C-alpha positions, 0 to 999 in steps of 0.5 A, a space after each residue: 478628681 472630686 465628683 461634684 459640680 466642679 473639678 475641684 474638691 469643695 473646701 473642707 471635704 476629706 475624700 470623695 466618698 460617695 454620700 447618701 442621698 435620699 429623695 422623698 415626696 413630703 406630701 405623700 409622706 405627710 398623707 401616709 403619716 396622717 392616714 396611719 395616725 387616723 387608723 391609730 386613733 380609730 383603735 385608740 392606739 399610739 404609733 412609735 417610729 423605728 429610727 432603723 427605717 428612717 434614718 434622717 433625724 429631720 424626717 423623724 421630726 416631721 413624722 412626729 409633727 404631722 402624726 401629732 398626739 398618736 405619735 410616741 417616741 422613737 424604737 431606736 435601734 441601740 442605746 448609742 443611736 438613742 444617745 446620738 439622736 438626743 445629743 443632735 437636739 431630738 425632742 422625740 427621743 424618750 429613752 434618755 432623759 438628757 445627753 449625760 445619761 450615758 456616754 457613746 460607749 456606755 451600756 444600759 
């Protein structure tokens, strides 16, 4: 049985594996990013978000948007992850110039 709102599996679902869920208070996230960006500016430093710590690409984009000029790229877990984020359309992944630079199995 599908563990969803109804008793049948949604169209296109292959199995009933548990999906990850995250709840984020965006006001608090924004306030924290603004505070970190302000401290970085006071010390003439820049921030690089570790994508291993923030797994949602949309949150990574939001952090960069809110942090403004104090945010500089991403610290990626691997080249494959950098490739995937770039392939998904992220403009904050500065490791790879375009998605043709490396394939998913390539190593730098």
